[in-house]
C-alpha positions in Angstrom: 132.9 153.2 227.6 129.7 153.8 229.6 127.9 157.1 229.9 129.6 159.7 232.0 127.4 161.6 234.5 128.4 164.7 236.5 126.5 165.9 239.6 127.0 169.4 241.0 125.3 170.5 244.2 126.7 172.4 247.3 124.5 170.2 249.6 126.9 167.4 250.3 124.3 165.0 251.8 121.9 165.5 248.9 124.8 165.0 246.5 125.6 161.6 248.0 122.0 160.6 247.8 121.7 161.4 244.1 125.0 159.8 243.3 123.9 156.5 244.9 120.6 156.6 243.1 122.2 157.2 239.7 124.7 154.4 240.3 121.9 152.1 241.4 120.3 152.9 238.0 123.2 151.2 236.2 125.6 154.1 235.7 129.1 153.4 237.1 130.9 156.5 235.8 129.4 159.1 238.1 131.4 162.1 239.3 130.0 164.2 242.2 131.3 167.7 243.0 130.0 170.1 245.7 132.0 173.0 244.3 130.7 174.6 241.1 134.1 176.2 240.4 135.6 172.8 240.5 133.0 171.6 238.0 133.8 174.5 235.7 137.5 173.6 235.9 136.7 170.0 234.8 135.0 171.3 231.6 137.8 173.7 231.0 140.3 170.9 231.3 138.3 169.2 228.4 136.6 166.6 230.6 133.9 164.8 228.6 130.5 164.3 230.2 127.3 163.1 228.6 124.9 164.5 231.2 125.3 167.0 234.0 122.8 167.5 236.8 123.2 171.0 238.3 121.8 172.6 241.4 120.4 176.1 240.5 121.0 177.8 243.8 124.7 177.7 244.7 126.5 180.6 246.4 129.9 180.7 244.7 128.7 180.3 241.1 125.0 180.3 240.3 123.7 177.2 238.5 122.6 179.2 235.5 126.1 180.7 235.2 127.6 177.3 235.4 125.1 176.1 232.7 126.1 178.9 230.4 129.8 178.1 230.9 129.3 174.4 230.3 127.4 175.2 227.1 130.3 177.3 225.9 132.9 174.7 226.6 130.9 171.5 226.0 127.8 172.2 224.0 127.2 168.5 223.5 126.7 167.9 227.3 123.0 167.6 228.1 122.3 169.6 231.3 119.5 168.9 233.8 118.8 171.7 236.3 117.7 170.8 239.8 116.2 173.2 242.3 114.4 173.3 245.7 112.2 176.2 244.4 109.3 175.4 242.0 109.6 178.6 240.0 108.2 178.5 236.5 110.0 181.6 235.4 113.4 180.2 236.4 112.6 176.9 234.7 111.7 178.6 231.4 114.9 180.7 231.6 117.1 177.7 232.1 115.5 175.9 229.2 116.0 178.9 226.9 119.6 179.0 228.0 120.3 175.4 226.9 119.1 173.1 229.7 117.5 169.9 228.6 115.3 169.4 231.6 114.3 171.0 234.9 113.6 169.0 238.1 112.3 170.2 241.5 113.5 168.7 244.8 112.7 166.3 246.2 113.2 164.2 243.1 112.1 160.5 243.2 114.5 157.9 242.0 112.2 157.0 239.1 111.9 160.6 237.9 115.7 161.1 238.3 116.6 158.0 236.2 113.9 158.8 233.6 115.3 162.3 233.1 118.9 161.0 232.8 118.0 158.2 230.3 115.9 160.6 228.2 118.8 163.1 228.1 121.2 160.3 227.1 118.9 159.3 224.3 118.7 162.8 223.0 122.5 163.1 223.1 122.9 159.8 221.2 120.7 161.1 218.4 122.5 164.5 218.3 125.9 162.7 218.2 124.7 160.8 215.1 123.7 164.1 213.5 127.0 165.8 214.5 129.0 162.9 213.0 127.2 163.3 209.7 127.6 167.1 209.6 131.3 166.9 210.6 132.1 165.2 207.3 131.3 168.5 205.6 133.1 171.8 205.9 131.1 174.4 207.9 129.1 177.2 206.2 129.9 180.8 207.2 127.4 183.6 207.6 130.2 186.2 207.3 132.9 184.6 205.0 134.3 188.0 204.2 135.4 188.4 207.9 137.7 185.3 207.6 139.2 185.9 204.2 142.6 186.8 205.6 142.9 183.3 207.1 144.0 180.8 204.4 143.0 177.2 205.1 141.3 174.1 203.7 141.9 172.2 207.0 138.6 171.0 208.4 140.0 171.3 212.0 140.8 175.0 211.5 137.6 175.7 209.6 135.7 174.4 212.6 137.6 176.7 214.9 136.8 179.6 212.6 133.1 178.7 212.5 133.0 178.5 216.3 134.7 182.0 216.4 132.0 183.3 214.1 129.3 182.0 216.4 131.0 183.6 219.5 131.5 186.9 217.6 127.8 187.7 217.8 127.9 188.2 221.6 130.1 190.4 223.9 131.4 187.4 225.9 135.2 187.7 226.4 137.1 185.3 224.2 140.5 183.7 224.9 142.6 182.6 221.9 145.4 180.1 222.6 148.0 178.6 220.3 151.7 178.5 219.7 153.6 181.5 218.4 153.0 182.1 214.8 149.6 180.4 214.5 147.7 183.6 213.7 146.1 184.6 217.0 145.8 188.3 216.1 144.5 187.4 212.6 141.7 185.4 214.3 141.0 188.2 216.8 140.6 190.7 213.9 138.3 188.2 212.1 136.1 188.0 215.2 135.9 191.8 215.3 134.9 191.9 211.6 132.2 189.3 212.1 130.8 191.0 215.2 128.2 193.8 215.5 131.2 196.1 216.5 132.8 195.6 213.1 132.5 199.3 212.1 134.3 200.5 215.3 138.0 200.4 216.2 140.0 197.3 216.8 142.8 198.1 219.2 145.7 195.6 219.9 147.6 196.1 223.2 150.8 194.2 224.1 150.1 193.1 227.7 153.6 191.9 228.3 154.9 195.5 227.9 152.6 196.9 230.6 154.2 198.4 233.8 152.7 199.4 237.1 153.4 203.1 236.7 151.8 203.5 233.3 149.1 200.8 233.2 146.2 202.7 234.8 147.1 205.9 232.8 147.3 203.9 229.5 144.2 201.8 230.1 141.9 204.1 232.1 143.1 207.5 230.9 143.6 210.5 233.2 142.4 214.0 233.8 144.5 217.2 233.7 146.6 217.5 236.8 146.0 213.9 237.9 149.7 213.5 238.4 152.9 215.4 237.7 153.2 216.0 233.9 149.5 215.5 233.2 149.0 218.7 231.4 145.7 217.8 229.7 142.9 215.2 229.8 143.9 212.1 228.0 141.6 209.2 227.1 142.9 205.7 227.8 142.6 202.5 225.7 139.1 201.7 227.1 137.8 205.1 226.0 139.8 205.1 222.7 138.2 201.9 221.5 134.7 202.5 223.0 132.1 200.4 221.1 134.9 198.5 219.5 137.2 195.5 220.4 140.2 195.6 222.7 142.7 192.9 221.9 144.8 191.9 224.9 147.8 190.2 223.3 150.2 188.1 225.4 147.7 188.2 228.3 149.7 185.4 230.1 152.7 187.8 230.5 150.7 190.5 232.3 152.5 191.3 235.6 150.7 189.8 238.6 150.3 193.2 240.3 148.3 194.5 237.3 146.0 191.5 236.9 143.6 192.7 239.7 143.2 196.1 238.0 142.1 194.4 234.7 139.9 191.9 236.6 137.9 194.8 238.2 137.0 196.2 234.7 135.9 192.7 233.5 133.9 192.1 236.7 132.3 195.5 237.1 132.1 196.6 233.5 133.3 200.1 234.4 136.5 202.0 235.3 137.5 205.4 236.6 140.1 207.6 234.9 143.0 208.7 237.1 142.1 212.0 238.8 138.4 211.6 238.3 135.6 210.5 240.7 133.1 209.6 238.0 133.2 206.0 236.7 132.7 205.3 233.0 131.1 202.2 231.5 133.6 200.0 229.7 131.7 199.5 226.4 134.3 197.3 224.7 134.6 193.6 223.6 137.6 191.9 225.2 139.5 189.4 223.1 142.7 188.0 224.8 145.4 185.8 223.4 148.4 183.9 224.7 150.9 181.2 223.8 151.4 180.4 227.5 149.8 177.5 229.3 147.5 179.5 231.6 146.4 176.4 233.5 150.0 175.9 234.5 150.4 179.6 235.4 147.3 179.5 237.6 148.5 176.4 239.3 151.8 178.1 240.0 150.0 181.2 241.4 151.5 183.4 238.5 148.1 184.1 237.0 144.9 184.9 238.9 142.3 182.1 238.8 139.4 184.6 238.8 140.9 186.6 236.0 141.4 183.4 234.0 137.7 182.4 234.4 136.7 185.9 233.3 138.7 186.1 230.1 137.9 182.6 229.2 134.3 183.2 228.6 134.8 181.4 225.3 137.9 179.6 224.4 139.4 179.0 220.9 142.6 177.0 220.2 144.5 177.4 217.0 146.2 174.2 215.8 149.9 174.3 214.8 150.9 174.2 211.1 152.3 170.7 211.5 148.7 169.5 212.3 147.3 171.0 209.1 149.9 170.2 206.5 147.3 170.4 203.7 147.5 174.2 204.1 151.2 174.4 203.3 150.9 174.5 199.4 148.1 177.1 199.8 150.2 179.3 202.1 153.3 178.9 199.9 151.4 180.2 196.9 150.0 183.1 198.9 153.3 184.2 200.4 155.2 184.0 197.0 152.5 186.2 195.5 153.1 188.7 198.3 156.8 188.7 197.6 156.6 189.4 193.9 155.0 188.3 190.6 158.3 186.8 189.6 158.6 184.6 192.8 155.0 183.4 192.3 155.6 182.5 188.6 158.9 180.7 189.4 157.4 178.6 192.2 159.2 175.8 194.0 160.7 172.6 192.6 159.4 169.2 193.9 162.4 168.7 196.2 161.9 172.1 197.9 158.2 171.4 198.3 158.8 168.0 199.7 161.3 169.5 202.3 158.7 172.0 203.4 156.0 169.5 203.6 158.2 167.3 205.9 159.3 170.2 208.1 157.8 170.4 211.7 157.5 174.3 211.6 158.0 175.1 215.3 157.4 178.7 214.4 154.3 177.8 212.4 152.9 180.1 209.6 155.3 182.9 210.6 158.3 180.6 210.1 157.0 179.4 206.7 156.7 183.0 205.5 160.3 183.8 206.8 161.7 180.7 205.1 160.1 181.6 201.7 161.4 185.2 202.0 165.0 184.0 202.5 164.6 181.3 199.8 163.2 183.7 197.2 166.1 186.1 197.9 168.6 183.3 197.1 166.7 182.2 194.1 166.7 185.7 192.6 163.6 185.2 190.4 164.4 181.6 189.5 162.6 178.5 190.8 163.2 177.9 194.5 165.1 174.6 194.9 166.0 172.6 198.1 169.4 174.3 198.0 167.7 177.7 198.5 166.2 176.6 201.8 167.8 178.2 204.9 169.6 176.7 207.8 168.9 173.4 209.3 166.0 172.6 207.0 168.3 172.7 203.9 171.1 170.6 205.6 168.6 168.0 206.8 167.1 167.6 203.4 170.3 167.6 201.3 172.2 165.3 203.7 169.4 162.8 204.2 170.7 159.3 203.5 169.2 157.4 200.6 166.8 154.6 201.7 168.6 151.3 201.9 166.9 148.4 200.2 167.1 144.9 201.2 168.1 142.3 198.7 165.1 141.3 196.6 162.9 144.1 197.9 160.6 145.8 195.5 161.7 149.2 194.1 159.0 151.7 193.1 159.7 152.9 189.6 160.7 156.6 189.3 157.7 157.3 187.0 155.3 156.0 189.7 157.0 158.3 192.3 156.7 161.3 190.0 153.0 160.5 189.3 152.1 160.2 193.0 153.8 163.5 193.7 152.2 165.4 190.8 148.7 164.1 191.6 149.1 164.9 195.4 150.1 168.5 194.6 147.4 168.8 192.0 144.7 167.6 194.4 146.1 169.7 197.2 145.7 172.9 195.1 142.0 172.2 194.3 142.9 170.7 190.9 144.0 174.1 189.7 146.5 173.5 186.9 148.1 176.9 186.9 148.7 176.9 190.6 149.9 173.3 190.6 152.3 174.0 187.7 153.8 176.9 189.7 154.2 174.8 192.8 155.8 172.0 190.9 158.1 174.3 189.0 157.1 173.0 185.6 155.4 174.6 182.6 151.6 174.5 182.3 151.8 172.5 179.0 154.1 170.0 180.7 151.6 169.5 183.6 148.7 169.1 181.1 150.6 166.5 179.2 151.5 164.6 182.4 147.9 164.7 183.7 146.5 163.6 180.3 148.9 160.6 180.4 147.6 159.7 183.9 144.1 159.8 182.6 143.2 162.8 184.8 141.2 165.7 183.5 
């Protein structure tokens, strides 16, 4: 695939000129947009561009604002800013904010292609460095903030590292992911990693908001503001001042209330009911949803401008089925939470195999619920496949034995056992005590097995 170039300029004639020049330079994959909001939407839909040339002075969305948004969504895209005004201060600001180069109109074809090729070479070298670094787990500045999120999945660790980087600023964050993936856990971790960590973290269920109470709940009210308002009452924004306001289930906020929330995000201030004095909204907004907001925006059920405001930074939590290496770790943690007896008894291999094969549509929350039910049935004994609830148990117990063709090779039972033991042992960081519990065998038995396999 060739290099992908994006051009953004509200001057349509100039845009066509630059597009033709870039294509004449040997680049066939060139996309030209005269609407900066459309360009932003391309990055938010996970479009992948190598280089973006951006006009600085655009009315709907300033070029520097678009630059900042692109760097949040696609930090690997090299951005070249183009302007009709030769202003050294603006040039320096753009470079400080992540632009690779700064060109002043009119730009000759030679200068244009030189800047694009130089940016592509820089991206190529950074890609090589990124590939090398991606082979190693990220290093955290505030590991204590993320201790409540159990994982050894590289994909999830990268999401957590990105969350830590975003935590340092006050840019709104949108967390997406299926139900049960731990969106509130991540929101709390972001709060603990932020400069606001010593202030309040306030979760609010946005799906439960109603028109009559929204303003009073969020903005507060003065005495006598309405019938029954017998005293001044601070709202959510005042209650968690200097802290973090977690807007859970933001996708279910009724449409008639979305504009009220948007005004706070846009203006950075609000006015309590019955008051004429606006207050500064000194809070960090973190929102979460399991809804497809792009779909809701397209269906006019969620405001596009609110969507852009809350999606200052975007983090997506992968489902449990995409990080199965975390299942043994989570099993051990949840059994310890249940009781010392449940943790000591552990699971037998068949139960562990059944859980490792399950799709977990309810994600981590479903795994915890399954283990609670199974431990109740086991009554302090090792959890077997027969203890597993509902469809999962029936699917495993009724699964047909594999049919072998005549003359086909059969793997010896001892080899199957060896593979399973070594997989669980490796999955639990070669911790013999934890592996023995997960396998449902005694520690001495596991040591004897591992010694026989020649494993320390």
